[in-house]
N, C-alpha and C positions, 0 to 999 in steps of 0.2 A: 451520375450519382455523386454527391459530395463525398470526398475522401476524407472522414473524420481522423484517421490514423496519420494520414499525411499532414492534416493541419495541427494535429497535437505535436508532431515531431517537429514541425516549423515553429509553432509558437514557444514551446519549451527551449528551443535552441535560441530564440530571442529572448526569452525571460532569464536563460542562464547567468548572464553577467550580473544581473541585479536581484537574482532570487534569494540569495542570502539575506540581503537587506531587508527583504519583506518577510521572510519565513524563519529565519534563525531565532531571534528572539521571541516572535510571536508564539511559536510553537514547542519552545525549548521544554517547558514544564510538562506540556501534554505528551510528548514524545517519551520523555523519561517516564513519566507514569504509566504509559502503555507498555513500554518495555519491562518495567518492573514486575509486571504480572506473569511474565514469562517464566517457567521453571527451567532455568539455565543449568546446563551440566557442561564439564569439560568434554572437549572433543565433539560437540554437536557440529552438524554441517547446516549452515544458515544461509537462507536467501533473502535478500531485500529486493522486492519487486518494486520498480519505480524508484530507485534509490535516489535519485536526484543528485544533489551536490554532496551528498554523505552527512546530512544533518543528524541522522541517526547514530552515526559513529561513536561519538563521545559516551553514549549511554549503553554501549555494548560491552560485554566481557571480552577479555582478551584470550579466553582460553578455548575459542571456537574457531571453526573453518568458515570464513566468510566470503560470500559471493553477492554480487549486485548487478543489476540490470536496470536499463532505462531505454526508452524509445529514441532519446536524443543523444548523439555522439557528444555534444558539448556538455552536458551533464555528466555522462561517463567519464569524460576527461577530468571534470572538477572533483568527481567521486574519488578518482584514483589519486589525485593530487591531495585531497585532504586526508585519506588513508595513508598515504605515504608521510605526510607531515605528522600525523599522530603515531606513526611507527606501528601501523595495523597492516598486518599481511592480508591483503583481500584481493580478490579477482573481480574485475567489472567488465562487462560486455554490453554492447548494444543489442537490444532485444525486444521484441513486442511482448508484453505481459499476456496477451491473449494467445500466443504461440510460443511457449517455453521451450528451448532447445535443451532440455535435460531429461535425463531418464526417469520412468516412474519411481515413486517412493524414495527419490534421492536425498531429501531434506529432512532434518529434524525439526526445523523451525522456518516458517515462511513469514516474512513481515511485509505487510501492505499498508503503508503510512500515506495517506493524501492521495491515493491513486484510484479508488473505487468510484469516486465521485467524478472523475475526469475520463475514465475509460469509455469507449464507445459502446463496448459490450461488457459490463462488468460481470455478467453471469459466466461468460466464457472465460474472463480472467480468474474467477474463483474456480471454475471446473479445472483450469490449468493448475492453480494452486493445490487443488485437492489431489491431482494426479501425481504432481512431484512431491509431495509430502507423504512421509512416513505413515504407516497406520497408527502408530501412538505418537505422531508429530503433533505441533501447536501452531495454530495460525494467529498472528498478532495483527490487529487492524486498528487503525486511528483515521476517522474521517468525520465528515460532516453528514448527518442523516435526517431525514423527515421522521418524526416519531412513529414507530411501528404501529400503533393502534390507530393513527390517524393518516390517511393518504392526502397528498397535497391538495390544497383548495385552487380554485380557479386564477386567484391573484398571484399565488405562488407559482403556478404552472406558467402563466404569462411571463412573470419575471425571469423563470427559468429559462426562456427562449433567449435572453440576452445573456444570462450568466454562463450558461453552457457553452456560448459561443466564444466567450472570451476567457472564461477561467474553470468553472465547475458546475456540475448539476446540483441542484438544491433539492431535489424532490426524491431522492433514493432513499429506500428503507433498508435498515440493516438486516433484520430477522428474516424477512422473505428472500433476500438475496443469499444469505448464508444457508438458509434452510434448503433453499433450492439447488445449492451446489453440493449438499450432503455433509454439512457441518452442523455440530451442536455448539451453542454458545455457553461457555462456562463462566465467563466474567463480562459484565456490561456496565460501564460506569461512565458518566459524564465528566469531561475533563476540560472544557473550555466554552465560553459563551453560552452560559446555562446549559441546556441538554443538547444544543446543536452539534457540538463535537463529541464523539463518544469513543473510548478505548475498548475494545472486545478482544477477549482471547477465546478461540474456538478449537475444536478438535473434530476429527472425522466421526461421523455417527456410525459407520459400518455400512451405510447405504450408499453405493456408487452415485457420484455426481450425474445429474441428468444433463 
């Protein structure tokens, strides 16, 4: 069986040296817009899942306890270096988003930017986010999604065979994924390329993730 997790670790290790050239400017406004919807409070414990090189860091408040994880050690090193340059006290660890090494209800905010579309099992990643999030916590998501009311057609599914191998899945739908993990979407707005990229803010529904 093909090891998707291993492939993701390898490809993002290869992408790490040039990742900022591609993603920093392109997603700057979208990241800032997504994070601006969070109800930030002093002292919140915050987790960035799939933290990458730390491109979310400039748009986060300085009054929080910040943790970042990524599957790629190269990305984690760059995240830690950027947080140091910005004077942000952050803890970064290599970790699989589908198997988070944190206690239940440990975080007030979980940020998942541009990761749900690349995870082998996004449902499992969201279940883990649900588990580590406090009952009154907030989930901040930014990603590309197929419209919720219309499943991907044959052409898009065929194209996805290529895009998912080299970059990202283009057929996933936000609401079914979040609903299935036990989240209620409170804010959903397009932020880039029409309605392809969406920023969502969600909270636990009170129904445990399945």
